[in-house]
Structure formats: C-alpha cells, structure tokens
N, C-alpha and C positions, 0 to 999 in steps of 0.2 A: 718151659720154665726151669726144668731141672738142670739144664746146662747153662742157663744164663747166670752170670756172676756180676755182683755189684762192683762198681768202681768208686774208689775214694781218693780224693785229692786233698792235701793239706795246704790250705791257704795261710801262708806265714806272713803276719803283718806286725812288725815291731814287737811289743810285748803283749799283744792281744788286740782283738778286733773291736771290743768295746771302746768307745772314745775316751772313757775314763780308766782304761786299763793301767795307764802309767802311774795313776794316783793310788791304786789299790795296794795294800800291804803285801800281797802275794807276788808282786812283780818288781824287777830291777829295772827302772827306766833307762839306765845306762846300757842296757843290753842292746838297744837299737844301734849302738855304734861298735858292738863287739862281735866279731866274726864267730867267736866260739859259742855265743848264744844261738846263732843260726845253725851252726854245725850240730849243736846238741838237739835242736828241733828236728833237723833232717834225720838224725839217728833215731830219735823217738818214732817218727813216722815210718821209717824203714823197719823198725822193730814191729810195727803194726801192719806191715806188708801193704802199706798204701801204694796206689799206682804212682803217685807223683806228689811233689811239693810245688807250690806256685808262689812266685813273687810278683805282685803288682808293681806298677811304676807310673810316675808322672814326670813331666819335664818342667815343673814349676813348683814353687812352695805352695803347699795346700793349706787353705783355710787360715785360721787364726793361730799364728805361730806363738803367740804369747801364752796360749793354754793347751797346745797340743804337742805331742811327741814328734819330733822332726824325723823325717826319712834320711838315711845316710847313704846307703849303698846303691850303686847301679846294679841292677839284677844280674846281668850276664857275668859280671865280675864275681859277685857273691856266689852265684851258682857254681862257677868254676871251683871256688873254694869248697863248696858242699860236695862236689864230685869227688874230691880227694878223700873224704871221710865216709863215703857210702859206696855201695857196689851194685845196687839194683834199682833203687827208687828213681823215677823220672824227675826231671828238672825243668820246669816250665817258667819262662820269663816273659813279661810284657815288653814289647817294643812298638813304637808308633810308626805307622806308615806316613803320618803327617809331617814328622820332623826327623826322618832318617833318609838315607839313600839306599836303594836296593843292594848295591855292591857291598857297602859296608855291613849292612845287616846280614847279608848272606854269609859273609865271612865270620861274623860273630857266632851265629848259630852253628855253622859248620865246624868252627873250632870247638865249641862246647860239646857238640855231638861226638867229635873225635876224642876229646879229653875224657869224657864220661863213658865212652864205650857204647854209644848209641842211646842216650837217655834224654836228649834235648827235646823241648817243646816250645813253641812260639805262640803266645797269646797275642793275636793281631788286634790292635786298637788304632782308631783313626784320630784320637786326641781332639776333644771338643771345645776346650776352654780358650777364651781370649788371653788369659794370663800365660798359657803355654805358647800361644802364637807370638806373644810379645817378647819371648826369649829367642825367637827365630826370625827376626827381621819382618814381622808382620804386626799390624795393629789389632787384628781380630781373626778369629778362626774362620776357615773356609765354611761354606754352606754345607749343611748335612749331606745332601746328595752328592756334592762334589768330593767330599772327603771319602765316600765309599767308591766313587769312580776312580779316584787316585789309588785307593787301596787295592782295587781289583787289578789295576795296571801294575802296581807295586808287586803284588803277589805273582803275576805273570813273569815279571822279570826275575825275581828271586828264585822262583821254581826253575826257570831256564838255567840260571847260574848254578844251582845245586845239581842240575842234570848235565852240566857242561863237561864233566868227566864221566866216561863210562866206568862201570865197576871194574873192568879189567884193563883199564888204560895203562897201568904200570907194568912194564916188562922187566926192568931191573936185571938186565943181563950183563954181568961183569965182563964176560969174554968179548961180546960184541960191542960193548960200550953204549948200549941202548937202554935208557932208563924208562922212557915213555913212548908209547905208540901215538904219534901225532894225529893219526886218523881217528883216534878215539877221544880226542879232546875238541870241543866245539865252541865256536864263537856264537854268542847269542844274537848279536846285531839287531837289538831291539830299538826301534824308533817309534815312539808314541807321543800321546798328548803331554805327558808329564816327564817322561824319561827317555834318554838316549844312552844305551849301554852296549858296549861292544862284547865284553867278555873275552875269554872264558874266566871263570873264577880261579883265583890263584890258590886253590885248595883242592885236593883230590876228593872224590865222592865220600861222604861220611858213612859210618856204619848203618844208619837208618835210611840213607839216600837223601832224605829230607827230615827236618824235625816234625814231630807231631804238630799239626796246625789247630790252634785253639782260637775261639772267638767268643766275645762276651756281649755283643749288642743284641738287643731283643726287639728293636724297632722293625718296621717292614723292610727297610733297606738292610738292616742287620741280619734278619732272617734270610733274605734273599742271598746275601753274601755267604752266610753260613751253609745253606743248602748246597751251594756251588763248591765251597772250598773247605769248610771246617771239618775236623775229625773229632772235636769235642767242643761243647758249647757250655760256658759258665753262665748261668742265668739267675735272676732274682724273681721268685714267685712266692706270693704270700699265702695263697690258699691251694688246696689240692685241686679244685675245679680249675683255677687259673693255670696251675702247673700241668695238668693233663691236657688242657686245651693248647697250651704252647707246645707241649711234647707232640701231640698229634699233628698240629699245624706244621711244625718243622720237619717231622719225619715224613709227612705227606708230600713235602716238596722234593724229596730226595729222588723218587723215581723220575721226575721230570728232568733231572740232571744226570740220569743214567747210573744212579747210585743205589746201593742196597740200604735197607733200614739199619743195618748193623754197622754201616760205615761211619756213623756219626753218634757220639754218646752225649746225652743231655744230663748235665750236673747242676741242679739248683744249689744255691748257697744256703748253708745251715749253720746257725750259731748255737751250739749246744751248751747251755748253762747247767752243769751237772751237780747233783747232790745225792747223798745216799738216801735221802727222802725227798719227796716233792717240796715239803716245807723248807728243807735246807737249800734246795735249788732256788726257790723263790726268794729266799733270804739273800742269797748271793746276788741274784738279779737286782734286787732292791738296793743293795749296797752299792753296786755299780751305777745304777741310775741316779742315786742320791749324790754321786760324785760328779755328775754332769755339770759343766759350767754353761749356763744358758747363752751367754754372748758367743762363746765358742761354737755351741751347737747350732745356733742361728747362722753363723757364718758358714758352717759345714753344709747346712741344709740349703742355703743360698747358692752355694757352689754346685751342689748336687743336682738341683732342679733348674738352675739358670734363671730364677726369679728372686729379686732382692726383697728379703723379709726383714731387713734391718729396721728396728724401731716398731715392728708390729707387736701389739700387746700379747703377752705370753698366754693369758687366760681367755683369749678370744679365738674363734675358729679362723682358719686361713682366709685371707682376702680372696676376692674373685681372681682366679687365675686365667691367664691367656689360654687360647686353644692350643693344642699340641703342635699344630702346624706352624705356629709362631715361635716355637722353641728351637734354637739352633744348637743346643747342647745335646745331652743324652735323653732322647725323646722317651725311650721305654721306661727309664727310671723316673722321669717326670710323671708319666702316667700312673706308675705304680704308687708313688707318694700321693698324688692327687686322689687316686681311687681309694687308698687306705684312709686318708683324712675324711673323705666324704662318706665312705661305708660305715665307719665307726664314729662319725661326728666328733672328731678330736679337736681339741684346742691346740694351739701352737705348742704349748708346754707338754701336753700329752703326746703329741706327734714326735717331739724331740726325744721323749723317753722311748717311744717305740722304735725310733731309728737309731738310737744311741748304740745299740748292740751290733748292728750289722748294715747300717746305711740302706735299708730297704730289703735286705735279706731276712728270711725267717729267723726269728729267735725263739728257741724252745727251751724252757726251764723245766727240768724234770729229772727223774731217775734214769740210770743207764737203760733199764727195761723200757721206760716210756720213750726214750730217744730211739732205741732199737725198733720199737713198734712203729714209730713214725717213719723211720727209713724203710722198713719193710712194707708198710702200707703204700707208700709212694712208688716203691720199686715194683711190688707186685701188681699195683693198680694202674701201671702204665703212665706214670707221671714223671719218672726219672730212671735213668740208667745207673745212677749213683749220686754222690753228693760232693759238693765243694765244702769241705768242713772248715769252719771259721771259728776257732776257739776264742772265747772272750778274753781269756787270760793266757799268757804264754810264759813259761812252758807248762804250767800246771793244768790248763784246760786240755791240751793235747795229750799229756800223760794220762789224765783221767779217761779220755775217749779211748785211747789205745789199750789201757789196762781193764776198762770196765764195759765199754760198748762193743769194741771189736770182738772179744770172746763171745758175746751173745750172737753177733751176726754170723760168726764162724759156727757156732753150735747149731744155728738154724739152717746152715748150708748155703748162706748167701754170699760168703766172702772167703777168699783164699786163706789157707793156713800157711802157705809158703809161696814164694815166687817160683813160677814155672818157666820163665823166660828171663832174658837179660836186658832187653831193650824196652823203651817206653811203648813202642808199637806192639811188642809181645804182650805187655800187660793189658793193652786195650783190644787185643785180638785183631790187630791190623796188620796186613802184609807190607813188606817194603815196596814202595811205589816203583812202578816200571819207569825206567829212564826214558824221558821224552825223546832223546837223541839216539836211542839204541837202534843199531842197524842189524838187519837180517844177515847181510853178507859179511864174512870175515874180513878183518882189516890186514893189510899187507905192510910189514915193517920195512 
C-alpha cells in the first residue's frame, strides 16, 4: 500500500458536469466556445498534478438543445491546443470505433502524441445511439455485440498501424542520402470482417509508441473488451459494494489475458460538490438541482437509458422497464439507473435530481475533508485506483478541488506532489509497449 499512488483524471465538460451548470451565476456559458476556457482548466489540473484531462465526445446533437449548453469542439483539435499551454498532464480524447476509420484515427492520435511529447490517450467508445448512426448513412445503431466485435478489429488495425514504424526506423544520414531504413517500416496488410488496410501509417512511431488506451463500458461485453485491451477504465458506480465488485471482477479477468493487475487502472466517476462546511456544500447542490429544467432532464434520461420517458408523470415512480437484454444502448448505465431508482424507490422527479449532477456517476456534497475521506476509503478498500473527477461547475469546482482536496490527499501520502515523468504512461506507471513488428535481427540499409 505504501508504494501505491492514487490516479486522478479531470473530466472537462463545458462549464460543469451538472446539467444546470450553465445557468448558475458562477459560470460563463460562452466558455463552451472559448479555447481559453479549456486552456485555463488544463493549467489548473496540471497545477494539481493530475494524471490527465479528458474530453468526452459524441457525433450527434445531444438531448434537448433548447435547454442545454451545446458542445462545440472536436476533442483531438482542442487537446492539441491544450498541449501548447501544458507540459506534463495527459490528454485523453474520446473517439468512436463505430464512426471512424482506423487509418484516420491512428493518424490523429499519433499526431497528438508527437505534438504533446507523449501525452495522448484514447477513450475507446462504440457509439450506441441511433441519432449518431443517422449522421453516418445508417438508420440505426448496430447491435451491441456487433459494435464490440467491430471495436476489437478496429483496435487490432490501429495498433498495427502505430507499430508499423520501428522506433529506430529513421537513419537520417545526410552523407549517404538515406533518411529511412525501409526494412523497419511495415505494411499491416489487414483483411478482416470490417476493414481492409494496407499500411504502413504515414507517421513515424510516436513517443509513447501508442496512446494510453482507455475504455468506459461496464457491460459484460465492455468488461471483456477492457480486460483484453484497456489500460484505464472510466466507470460509473453508485455504492462502495458495487464499486468493489466491479473492481475485483475486472482485475480478476486480467490474468486470463496474460496481464498483471497493475496493467489496468480503474477510475470511477466522482462529482465533488464542495463547501467549507457540509451545509454550504448541500446548499450549492440544492441550488443546482433547483435549476434543472424537467423537460430537458427527461430528454437526457431518455437518451441515457434508451427508454422513452416523455410524458411520464414526474411524481410517479418509473414505469416497468424492459429487461437489459432488450436494450441496444449503454447496457451498464441502464442497469445503474434502474437499480438506483428501485433501490431508493425514487419518483421520476427525484431520479432526475439524483442524475442531474453526473448522469449516474456518484455525486458527493461535502467538505474537502469528507471528499478526501471518500476517495481514500475507496482507494484503500480496493474499489478504485483513482477517480475520474467531474466538477459540477467549471472552473470554480476544479479550482476548489485542486486547492482544497489535493493538498489533503498529498498530506496523507496518497497522491504525488510533483510529476516524476513526462508521458501519460509514466504517470500511470506503464511501460512503452513493445512494437509488434520488432525484429531480433539487425536490418541492413
């Protein structure tokens, strides 16, 4: 335990994770379209020695645009801008295997890794919604199991492309005129069910070799995929018991893939609503919940769980929900919301309030000491390797966490006081991956 260190990721979403954040006096809603807002957030997180910042993404307009803050930036582009004002913090972006091509995506992340000096991470998603599919020549999303099969092949291709240049492929000999050793650049020649890709990538191998691979699905298919491929998992868990069960399940799958338990970090989402006293924190939480617009929240919930709740009475409990097997969207989030509503016997209105802060992630209103205690309990109790920190308001919520919670974690010996490496893999204690094309024999120019 003495050598084990907490990992913290700052999940940056607009002007805050609470769905009413843009309406609160502490935020500037126009920050969602201002690169300087996000550059400031990245600088705050780096001051707090966070492992990384993370930008989620979708390829469709989300929910009720009449009442919600719009997303503006494509994350790879935005993270490239953040790379120019930071020097250590990791830069993780969501990109979909459902609506991208492996060659394009491999180039994007290789470029980000080069530009940032080895700080890129890819959050691998399969894109569940029909609205997304309808922007890419399809009427509806693929079946859940098919999305994960495509994702596995997609990752096989991108990994091969990132490995298609050996680390020492460049010769750069001005006298002989040889720039590259052709024997150390490899065609992928992949032919599979979903993709045919020749390769090689038109980019030399990046500082990390490959970006850090992150995954956020917690369904059975998602856990199987994570155990085989992921190096960090962002997950939503409501209780310590559920968190520890998920942690042990996922870690227990690694040995069957020939992996060590330390090769994958589990980071549950946490929305910290901070106050100098518990009463102050609860007051802020109530302010935010009071700003929820029910019609917007119902639309958000409908999209989240894949069940249309439009018109359902707010002060009644949820209607009978279909079995999870019938859900073609995010199965794990559907189960989390269903279980929360049943466990606490919530009406729809009460459920909207519980979900308003973090869409199913834990919301904890309290003092910095209470938040630090919670983090330590989950970390020491074997339910998390760290947390995906989701401030309800930005930038104030992130500043409060960095200024008041991080010092407590450092004082307890749980979190770094300074960066000891330069790459995202360094922060996670992970080695640079061995190149799959590496040859034992020397190449002849």
